[in-house]
C-alpha positions in Angstrom: 98.2 83.7 19.8 97.6 87.3 20.7 96.9 88.1 24.4 93.5 89.4 25.3 93.3 93.2 25.5 93.0 94.5 29.0 90.3 97.0 29.8 91.4 100.2 31.4 90.2 101.7 34.6 88.3 104.4 32.7 86.5 101.8 30.6 85.4 99.8 33.7 84.2 103.0 35.4 82.3 104.0 32.2 80.6 100.6 31.9 79.7 100.6 35.6 78.2 104.1 35.3 76.3 103.0 32.2 74.8 100.0 34.0 73.9 102.2 36.9 72.1 104.6 34.6 70.2 101.9 32.8 69.2 100.5 36.2 67.8 103.9 37.3 65.9 104.2 34.0 64.5 100.7 34.5 63.4 101.5 38.0 61.7 104.7 36.8 59.8 102.9 34.1 58.8 100.2 36.6 57.5 102.8 39.1 55.5 104.6 36.3 54.0 101.2 35.1 53.1 100.3 38.7 51.3 103.7 39.1 49.4 103.1 35.8 48.5 99.6 37.0 47.1 101.1 40.2 44.7 103.1 38.0 46.6 106.4 37.5 46.4 108.1 34.1 49.8 107.6 32.3 50.4 111.4 31.9 49.7 112.0 35.6 52.0 109.1 36.6 54.8 110.5 34.4 54.2 114.0 35.9 54.4 112.6 39.4 57.7 110.8 38.7 59.0 114.1 37.2 58.0 116.0 40.4 59.7 113.3 42.5 62.9 113.6 40.5 62.8 117.4 40.9 62.3 117.1 44.6 65.2 114.8 45.0 67.4 117.1 42.8 66.3 120.1 45.0 67.2 118.2 48.2 70.6 117.4 46.7 71.2 121.0 45.7 70.2 122.1 49.2 72.6 119.7 50.8 75.4 120.7 48.5 74.8 124.4 49.3 75.1 123.9 53.0 78.1 121.6 52.5 79.8 124.3 50.4 79.1 126.9 53.1 80.5 124.6 55.8 83.7 123.9 53.7 84.2 127.6 53.0 83.8 128.5 56.7 86.3 125.8 57.6 88.7 127.1 54.9 88.4 130.6 56.3 89.1 129.4 59.9 92.1 127.4 58.7 93.4 130.4 56.7 92.9 132.7 59.7 94.6 130.3 62.1 97.5 129.8 59.7 98.1 133.6 59.4 97.9 134.3 63.1 101.3 134.6 64.7 101.3 132.6 68.0 104.9 133.6 68.8 104.0 137.3 69.2 103.4 138.3 72.8 99.8 139.1 73.6 99.0 142.4 75.2 96.6 142.2 78.2 94.7 145.3 79.2 94.1 144.0 82.8 95.5 145.7 85.8 99.3 145.9 86.1 99.7 143.9 82.9 98.5 146.8 80.7 101.1 149.1 79.1 99.9 152.3 80.7 102.2 154.4 78.5 100.0 153.6 75.5 96.9 155.0 77.3 95.6 158.3 76.0 95.3 159.5 79.6 99.0 158.7 80.4 100.9 161.3 82.4 104.3 160.4 83.8 103.5 162.3 87.0 100.8 159.7 87.9 103.3 156.8 87.6 106.7 156.1 89.0 108.2 155.9 85.5 111.4 157.1 83.8 111.0 160.3 82.0 109.0 160.0 78.8 110.4 161.9 75.8 106.9 162.9 74.8 106.7 165.1 77.9 110.1 166.8 77.8 109.7 170.3 79.1 112.2 173.1 78.6 113.2 174.3 82.0 
């Protein structure tokens, strides 16, 4: 006797999604029939259901947009953090920690420094 064929994962997922789709269509039809039973005109009931579907779709797009913005900002921050070099010494421009030779107003006369080759004067 031949063993029973096993269904693959893709087949199971496809069948599950098909059942989910049929359930959604059935709920949509039930809601439309309920509105018609309450006295709504069938065309208006279908239009209302279409507007409801469009509103849900717009809300999903809105949420997906902000989620994409958030993910892109997080990716940018991670990329920036990865490319920063934490091993490099930081230069502080506060008080004695500043490298005064890099200042545009630097003059070796004002500091007790070794002679600076930029200020070599021929005597």
